[in-house]
DOLO-195033 format. One record per residue (C-alpha): residue in three letters; x, z, y. Coordinates in steps of 0.001 Angstrom, whole numbers, plus 500000, padded with zeros to 6 digits. Example, Ala and Ser with C-alpha at 12.3 -4.5 7.8 and 13.67 -1.06 7.14 Angstrom:
ala, 512300, 507800, 495500;
ser, 513670, 507140, 498940;
END
This chain:
val, 511906, 505855, 492206;
gln, 512344, 505448, 495944;
leu, 509962, 503523, 498156;
gln, 510483, 501939, 501566;
ala, 507360, 500903, 503435;
ser, 507386, 498562, 506409;
gly, 505285, 496085, 508352;
gly, 503008, 498237, 510444;
gly, 502312, 497552, 514060;
leu, 499744, 496977, 516765;
val, 497245, 494170, 516273;
gln, 493977, 493148, 517854;
ala, 490744, 493336, 515933;
gly, 490361, 490282, 513741;
gly, 494100, 489916, 513361;
ser, 496336, 490198, 510328;
leu, 499304, 492226, 509147;
thr, 501295, 492330, 505954;
leu, 502753, 495591, 504736;
ser, 505678, 495710, 502322;
cys, 506691, 498429, 499885;
ala, 510157, 497950, 498410;
ala, 510971, 500011, 495334;
ser, 514400, 501037, 494114;
gly, 515805, 503272, 491437;
ser, 514055, 503413, 488067;
thr, 511693, 500571, 488857;
ser, 511233, 499633, 485207;
arg, 509285, 502852, 484753;
ile, 506710, 502010, 487409;
thr, 503209, 501595, 485985;
ala, 501315, 501095, 489235;
ile, 501827, 501010, 492990;
gly, 499105, 501857, 495433;
trp, 498611, 501708, 499167;
tyr, 496960, 504719, 500759;
arg, 496025, 505374, 504351;
gln, 495340, 508406, 506446;
ala, 493705, 508365, 509838;
pro, 494013, 511346, 512192;
gly, 491729, 514142, 511075;
lys, 490752, 512374, 507873;
arg, 491739, 512655, 504244;
arg, 494202, 510259, 502690;
glu, 492397, 507531, 500773;
leu, 493426, 504909, 498269;
val, 493151, 501451, 499777;
ala, 494429, 499212, 496988;
val, 496381, 499509, 493767;
ile, 498141, 497067, 491482;
ser, 499238, 497849, 487958;
ser, 502254, 496585, 486053;
ser, 499871, 494147, 484344;
asn, 498664, 492923, 487754;
arg, 495259, 494548, 487564;
thr, 494041, 495345, 491057;
asn, 491459, 497611, 492576;
tyr, 490312, 498012, 496168;
leu, 488504, 500423, 498414;
asp, 485036, 498970, 498989;
ser, 485483, 498736, 502747;
val, 488523, 496451, 502425;
lys, 487327, 494172, 499644;
gly, 487488, 490561, 500717;
arg, 489826, 491396, 503614;
phe, 492891, 492973, 501979;
thr, 494965, 491595, 499130;
ile, 497575, 493495, 497176;
ser, 500266, 491548, 495369;
arg, 503699, 492058, 493879;
asp, 507008, 490222, 493671;
asn, 508754, 491588, 490615;
ala, 512020, 489827, 491426;
lys, 512164, 491740, 494708;
asn, 510599, 494961, 493373;
thr, 508225, 494740, 496287;
val, 504478, 495167, 496634;
tyr, 502634, 493660, 499573;
leu, 499362, 494448, 501263;
gln, 498009, 491468, 503142;
met, 495435, 492701, 505636;
asn, 493134, 490169, 507300;
ser, 490162, 490539, 509628;
leu, 491419, 493932, 510690;
lys, 488996, 496353, 512274;
pro, 489626, 499342, 514542;
glu, 488547, 501602, 511671;
asp, 491536, 500323, 509675;
thr, 493788, 502186, 512114;
ala, 495822, 504690, 510114;
thr, 499222, 505499, 508754;
tyr, 499660, 503558, 505537;
tyr, 501677, 504926, 502635;
cys, 502723, 503387, 499351;
asn, 502839, 505408, 496177;
ala, 504390, 504612, 492825;
glu, 503199, 505957, 489517;
ser, 505972, 505918, 486939;
arg, 506229, 507045, 483350;
ser, 509153, 508855, 481777;
asn, 509063, 510507, 478358;
ser, 505245, 510369, 478308;
arg, 505048, 512164, 481626;
leu, 503781, 510626, 484836;
ala, 505524, 511013, 488148;
tyr, 504393, 510021, 491619;
asn, 506628, 509089, 494514;
trp, 505680, 508382, 498098;
gly, 507239, 506120, 500641;
gln, 507334, 507013, 504304;
gly, 504311, 505968, 506289;
thr, 503953, 502892, 508425;
leu, 501506, 503006, 511307;
val, 498843, 500349, 511706;
thr, 496919, 500340, 514967;
val, 494021, 497950, 515455;
ser, 492779, 497619, 519010;
ser, 489229, 496599, 519840;
END
């Protein structure tokens, strides 16, 4: 599975951005796709995840502001980010969990930088 992340940029506090994660390759094996972020000097953290059955889960600090969704026809997962705060500034990465022969594999896309100015 290969992932291509896009959509980052510079936005003012209170603004919105939508990130996209396009999957290719063995996409039928994907069981979940998550968005992670890593700010300078901090650990990478899971922001939101969506399963193949459309179950979602969010980091507490983004609940009510971020929405993860998927377009199966396009093999793409989106992260709609509203009411952005300076503390949301980070490089965002998407990650796919896939299953093959009862084994799980994890693949990362390249990061996309989100900068929220105050």
